[in-house]
C-alpha positions as CSV (number, residue, x, y, z in Angstrom):
1,M,37.5,9.3,-13.1
2,P,35.2,7.2,-15.3
3,G,32.4,9.2,-16.9
4,G,33.7,12.4,-15.2
5,R,31.6,11.7,-12.1
6,D,32.6,13.4,-8.9
7,A,33.6,11.2,-6.0
8,T,32.6,13.8,-3.5
9,P,29.6,12.8,-1.4
10,R,26.6,15.0,-2.2
11,P,25.0,16.7,0.8
12,P,21.8,15.0,2.0
13,D,18.7,16.5,0.5
14,T,16.7,15.6,3.6
15,H,14.9,12.9,1.5
16,A,13.2,14.1,-1.6
17,S,9.5,14.6,-1.0
18,V,8.5,12.2,-3.9
19,L,9.7,8.8,-5.0
20,P,9.5,7.4,-8.5
21,A,7.1,4.6,-8.9
22,G,7.8,3.8,-12.5
23,R,7.1,5.3,-15.9
24,V,4.1,5.4,-18.2
25,G,4.7,2.7,-20.7
26,R,2.8,1.4,-23.7
27,P,-1.0,1.4,-23.8
28,H,-2.9,-1.7,-22.7
29,G,-6.4,-1.8,-24.3
30,L,-8.5,1.1,-25.3
31,D,-9.6,2.6,-22.0
32,G,-6.4,4.5,-21.2
33,S,-4.8,1.7,-19.2
34,F,-1.0,1.2,-19.6
35,R,1.9,-1.0,-18.7
36,V,4.2,0.5,-16.1
37,A,7.8,0.5,-17.1
38,E,10.5,0.3,-14.3
39,P,7.7,-0.4,-11.7
40,R,8.0,-0.2,-8.0
41,A,4.8,-2.2,-7.4
42,A,4.6,-1.3,-3.6
43,L,4.1,2.3,-4.6
44,L,1.3,1.6,-7.1
45,P,-1.7,0.2,-5.2
46,L,-5.3,0.8,-6.3
47,G,-6.4,4.2,-5.1
48,A,-2.9,5.6,-4.8
49,R,-2.3,9.2,-5.9
50,V,0.4,9.8,-8.4
51,T,1.8,12.9,-10.1
52,V,2.5,12.5,-13.8
53,G,3.6,15.2,-16.2
54,G,2.7,17.8,-13.6
55,G,-0.9,16.5,-13.2
56,D,-2.3,14.7,-10.1
57,Y,-4.1,11.4,-10.7
58,E,-5.6,8.5,-8.8
59,I,-4.9,4.9,-9.8
60,V,-8.4,3.6,-10.6
61,R,-7.4,0.3,-12.1
62,R,-4.6,-2.1,-11.1
63,A,-4.0,-5.4,-12.9
64,G,-1.1,-7.5,-14.1
65,T,1.6,-8.6,-11.8
66,D,4.0,-6.7,-9.5
67,A,6.8,-7.2,-12.1
68,A,4.5,-6.0,-14.9
69,P,1.7,-3.9,-13.5
70,I,-1.1,-2.4,-15.6
71,V,-2.8,0.7,-14.3
72,R,-5.4,3.3,-15.4
73,L,-5.4,6.8,-14.0
74,S,-8.4,8.9,-13.2
75,G,-9.2,11.4,-16.0
76,V,-7.4,9.4,-18.7
77,G,-10.2,8.1,-20.8
78,G,-8.4,6.5,-23.7
79,R,-5.3,6.0,-25.8
80,D,-5.4,9.5,-27.2
81,E,-5.4,11.0,-23.7
82,L,-2.7,8.7,-22.5
83,E,-0.3,9.5,-25.4
84,P,1.1,12.8,-23.9
85,L,1.9,11.0,-20.7
86,R,4.0,8.2,-22.3
87,G,7.5,7.9,-20.9
88,Q,6.6,10.3,-18.0
89,E,7.7,9.4,-14.5
90,L,5.0,8.3,-12.0
91,L,5.8,10.1,-8.7
92,V,4.4,9.3,-5.3
93,A,4.5,11.5,-2.3
94,R,6.9,10.1,0.3
95,S,4.5,11.0,3.0
96,V,2.0,8.3,1.8
97,V,4.4,5.4,0.9
98,P,4.4,2.3,3.0
99,A,6.8,2.2,5.9
100,L,10.0,0.3,5.3
101,E,11.2,-2.5,7.5
102,D,14.4,-2.2,9.6
103,D,17.4,-2.4,7.3
104,E,15.4,-1.5,4.2
105,Y,16.2,1.7,2.3
106,W,15.0,3.6,-0.8
107,A,17.7,3.6,-3.4
108,E,17.4,7.4,-3.6
109,D,18.5,7.6,0.1
110,L,21.6,5.5,-0.5
111,E,22.8,7.3,-3.6
112,G,25.4,9.9,-2.8
113,C,26.2,8.5,0.6
114,A,29.9,8.5,1.7
115,V,31.2,5.0,2.1
116,R,33.8,4.3,4.8
117,D,35.5,1.5,6.5
118,G,35.7,2.9,10.0
119,D,37.7,6.1,9.6
120,V,39.0,5.2,6.1
121,E,37.2,6.9,3.2
122,V,36.3,4.4,0.5
123,G,34.1,6.4,-2.0
124,V,30.6,7.5,-2.8
125,V,27.5,5.4,-3.7
126,Q,26.6,6.1,-7.3
127,R,23.6,3.8,-7.5
128,L,21.9,0.7,-6.2
129,L,22.0,-2.3,-8.5
130,A,19.4,-5.1,-8.3
131,Y,20.9,-8.5,-8.8
132,P,19.0,-11.8,-8.4
133,S,20.9,-12.8,-5.2
134,C,20.9,-9.4,-3.5
135,E,21.2,-5.7,-4.1
136,L,24.6,-4.1,-4.6
137,L,25.9,-0.6,-3.9
138,E,28.0,0.7,-6.8
139,V,30.7,2.7,-5.1
140,L,32.9,5.1,-7.1
141,R,36.4,5.3,-5.6
142,P,38.8,8.1,-6.5
143,G,41.9,6.6,-8.3
144,A,40.6,3.0,-8.1
145,D,38.1,0.7,-9.8
146,T,34.4,0.8,-8.9
147,L,33.6,-1.3,-5.9
148,L,30.4,-3.4,-5.7
149,V,29.2,-3.9,-2.1
150,P,26.5,-6.4,-1.5
151,L,23.8,-5.2,0.9
152,V,24.4,-8.0,3.4
153,R,25.2,-7.8,7.1
154,D,28.7,-9.2,6.6
155,A,29.6,-6.4,4.1
156,V,27.7,-3.5,5.5
157,R,28.2,-2.7,9.2
158,S,25.8,0.3,9.3
159,V,23.8,2.7,7.3
160,D,23.2,6.2,8.7
161,I,20.7,7.9,6.2
162,D,20.6,11.1,8.2
163,A,24.4,11.5,8.3
164,H,24.6,10.2,4.7
165,V,27.3,7.6,5.6
166,I,27.6,3.8,5.0
167,D,30.2,1.9,7.0
168,V,31.5,-1.3,5.2
169,D,33.9,-4.1,6.0
170,L,36.6,-3.9,3.2
171,A,38.3,-7.0,4.6
172,F,35.1,-9.0,4.0
173,L,35.0,-7.7,0.5
174,G,38.6,-8.8,-0.1
175,E,39.9,-5.2,-0.2
176,E,42.5,-3.4,1.9
177,A,41.5,-0.5,4.0
């Protein structure tokens, strides 16, 4: 198997209690503000509470764009205080994140799901890939090439997060069951 990854579905972790909202990036200005690397803008509104490097902070400044947000955290008064946090993940409690619409999922909930076409085992979701036209599931298949499944209704029949199973239509994807 490529990269030595296991194609066995991992058991559901009943949804991790936190979601990554990005990483502390390079400083912006002198007041402790910083650019967020790998941002999930919906999880970073003004006033949100985040955990970074084991500390709990409030977002007290939010500027920039959703693609390139700039934030400042309570208790971080300048570049020197920001430096130890650089590169650290910004974590948000799942209990306070905005509700998702029907047919929307957090990538963390899809990773590790078993992928099937009816009763036929296809593989295991390794990660979610963001492409300009749609998001894709990267599915590791034992003894076969990786399968990319677009998250569109024609390709994905159903997603059962609780059972950790995604049902796909291999015929639509040009594959044989």
